[in-house]
C-alpha positions as CSV (number, residue, x, y, z in Angstrom):
1,X,0.0,-0.4,-0.2
2,X,3.1,2.5,1.0
3,X,5.9,2.2,-1.6
4,X,9.5,4.0,-0.4
5,X,9.6,6.1,-2.9
6,X,12.6,6.5,-5.5
7,X,14.0,10.3,-3.3
8,X,12.2,12.2,-5.9
9,X,9.6,14.3,-3.5
10,X,7.4,13.2,-1.6
11,X,6.6,12.8,2.7
12,X,9.1,11.2,4.2
13,X,9.6,9.4,1.1
14,X,6.7,7.1,1.2
15,X,4.1,7.5,-1.0
16,X,1.0,6.3,-1.2
17,X,0.4,3.3,-3.8
18,X,-2.9,4.2,-5.8
19,X,-4.3,0.8,-6.8
20,X,-3.4,-1.0,-3.6
21,X,-5.5,1.2,-2.2
22,X,-9.0,0.1,-4.0
23,X,-7.9,-3.5,-3.9
24,X,-7.4,-3.6,-0.5
25,X,-11.0,-1.9,0.1
26,X,-12.4,-5.0,-2.8
27,X,-10.7,-7.4,-1.4
28,X,-11.6,-6.2,2.3
29,X,-15.2,-6.5,1.4
30,X,-15.7,-9.3,-0.1
31,X,-14.3,-10.9,3.2
32,X,-16.3,-9.3,4.9
33,X,-19.0,-11.1,3.3
34,X,-17.6,-14.8,3.0
35,X,-17.0,-14.0,6.8
36,X,-20.4,-13.2,7.4
37,X,-21.1,-16.5,5.7
38,X,-19.7,-19.0,7.5
39,X,-21.4,-18.5,10.4
40,X,-25.1,-18.1,10.8
41,X,-26.3,-15.2,12.9
42,X,-27.8,-17.3,15.1
43,X,-24.4,-18.3,15.9
44,X,-23.8,-23.0,14.9
45,X,-26.1,-25.8,15.4
46,X,-26.7,-26.5,19.2
47,X,-26.1,-30.4,20.1
48,X,-27.5,-31.4,22.4
49,X,-25.9,-31.8,26.1
50,X,-27.8,-34.2,27.7
51,X,-28.7,-31.9,30.3
52,X,-31.1,-29.1,29.9
53,X,-29.2,-26.6,32.1
54,X,-26.6,-27.5,30.0
55,X,-28.2,-27.4,26.2
56,X,-29.1,-24.0,27.8
57,X,-25.4,-21.6,28.6
58,X,-24.4,-24.1,25.2
59,X,-26.8,-22.1,23.0
60,X,-26.1,-18.6,24.6
61,X,-22.2,-19.5,24.0
62,X,-23.2,-20.1,20.2
63,X,-25.2,-17.3,19.7
64,X,-22.7,-15.2,21.2
65,X,-20.3,-16.9,18.5
66,X,-22.8,-15.7,15.5
67,X,-23.6,-11.8,16.8
68,X,-19.3,-12.0,17.3
69,X,-18.6,-13.1,13.0
70,X,-21.3,-10.8,12.9
71,X,-20.0,-8.0,14.4
72,X,-16.0,-9.1,13.2
73,X,-17.6,-9.4,9.8
74,X,-19.3,-5.9,9.6
75,X,-16.0,-4.1,10.9
76,X,-14.0,-5.2,8.4
77,X,-16.8,-4.2,5.9
78,X,-15.8,-0.4,7.7
79,X,-12.6,-1.3,7.1
80,X,-13.3,-1.6,3.2
81,X,-14.8,2.2,2.8
82,X,-12.4,3.4,5.1
83,X,-9.7,2.6,2.6
84,X,-12.3,4.0,-0.2
85,X,-12.6,6.4,1.0
86,X,-8.8,7.2,1.8
87,X,-8.7,6.7,-1.9
88,X,-11.0,8.8,-3.4
89,X,-9.3,11.6,-0.5
90,X,-5.1,10.9,-2.0
91,X,-7.0,10.7,-5.1
92,X,-8.7,14.4,-5.5
93,X,-6.0,16.2,-3.5
94,X,-3.0,14.2,-6.2
95,X,-5.7,16.7,-9.1
96,X,-6.1,19.3,-7.3
97,X,-2.2,19.0,-6.8
98,X,-2.4,18.8,-10.6
99,X,-4.1,21.0,-11.7
100,X,-2.3,24.1,-9.2
101,X,0.2,23.3,-10.4
102,X,-1.0,23.3,-14.6
103,X,-2.4,26.8,-13.0
104,X,1.5,27.9,-12.3
105,X,3.4,27.3,-14.8
106,X,0.9,28.9,-16.7
107,X,-1.0,31.8,-15.1
108,X,-3.9,32.3,-17.8
109,X,-5.0,29.3,-17.1
110,X,-6.0,30.0,-13.4
111,X,-9.8,30.4,-12.8
């Protein structure tokens, strides 16, 4: 995602690789969906433990596993959106800086 620059400028010798941000965003989104599909929302099936109290406690634990899985997939999908936002912001900034450089080079282009 971040590559060492060849000394040609940029902050602290690093530059953001735009395609990598976009690819990471897509991968995170896809994998969030995969993770979400692995475990049912109400948890995996509950085996019979042979005792009503044990069965009830096991059911609660398995439901929590389903809830935690849902939460983890949601966080990963949220990270996907953050990566996409970072890509879009870098792209806008790059466009703005390119436009500014063009205006500095040719003052007649200043609007």
